[in-house]
C-alpha positions in Angstrom: 43.3 -28.3 6.8 44.5 -28.2 3.2 46.2 -25.1 1.7 43.2 -24.5 -0.5 40.8 -24.5 2.5 43.1 -22.2 4.5 43.3 -19.8 1.5 39.6 -19.7 1.1 39.1 -19.2 4.8 41.5 -16.2 4.8 39.8 -14.7 1.7 36.4 -15.1 3.4 37.7 -13.5 6.6 39.1 -10.6 4.6 35.8 -10.1 2.8 33.9 -10.1 6.1 36.4 -7.7 7.7 36.0 -5.4 4.7 32.2 -5.4 4.8 32.2 -4.8 8.6 34.7 -1.9 8.3 32.4 0.2 6.2 35.3 1.2 3.9 35.2 1.6 0.2 37.9 -0.3 -1.7 37.1 0.2 -5.4 40.8 0.1 -6.4 43.6 -1.2 -4.2 45.3 1.8 -2.7 48.7 2.1 -1.0 48.3 4.1 2.2 51.9 5.1 1.9 51.3 6.6 -1.5 48.3 8.6 -0.2 50.4 9.9 2.6 47.4 9.7 5.0 48.2 11.5 8.3 46.3 13.2 11.1 47.3 16.1 13.2 45.7 17.4 16.3 45.6 20.5 18.5 44.2 20.5 22.0 42.8 22.9 24.6 43.5 21.8 28.1 40.6 21.4 30.5 40.3 23.5 33.6 41.3 21.8 36.8 37.8 20.7 37.9 35.7 20.8 34.7 35.4 18.6 31.6 36.1 21.6 29.3 39.0 20.3 27.2 38.9 20.0 23.4 40.8 18.2 20.7 40.5 19.3 17.0 41.9 16.8 14.4 42.5 17.3 10.7 43.6 14.8 8.1 45.4 14.8 4.8 45.8 12.1 2.2 42.7 10.8 0.6 39.0 11.6 1.2 36.1 10.5 3.4 37.8 11.2 6.7 36.4 9.9 9.9 37.7 10.0 13.5 37.2 8.1 16.8 38.1 8.9 20.3 39.4 6.1 22.6 38.0 3.3 20.3 34.5 4.7 20.1 32.3 5.0 17.1 33.8 6.8 14.0 32.3 10.3 13.3 32.7 12.7 10.5 33.8 15.6 12.7 37.4 15.8 14.0 36.2 17.9 17.0 36.0 16.4 20.4 34.8 18.5 23.4 33.9 18.0 27.0 37.2 16.3 27.8 38.2 15.8 31.4 41.5 17.1 32.8 44.4 14.8 33.5 43.2 12.1 31.1 44.8 10.5 28.2 42.9 10.3 24.9 43.7 8.3 21.8 42.4 9.6 18.4 42.3 7.4 15.3 41.7 8.9 11.9 40.6 6.8 8.9 40.0 7.7 5.3 37.7 6.1 2.7 40.5 3.7 1.7 40.7 2.4 5.3 44.1 3.9 5.9 44.5 4.8 9.6 46.7 7.0 11.7 46.8 7.8 15.4 
């Protein structure tokens, strides 16, 4: 494949990835300059009930969304009904598609 075809292919993949990510990139943004970070607090579940919670907040940008264990992004950073003795991964994302875990 020629260099031109490869370049066009990567530009096309980048555009498709951008469209699928549902993020808004009006002006290129440096995630480091925005200082995008998430922080979380948790409430442990009782021994035999799914009563744990995680509350996540974000700074650095706007349009924050959060997901739990790779699920669908949601506007709220509050996750409830979490089981005891389980590990959870939270990902935060802003409108510029910067992410933090």
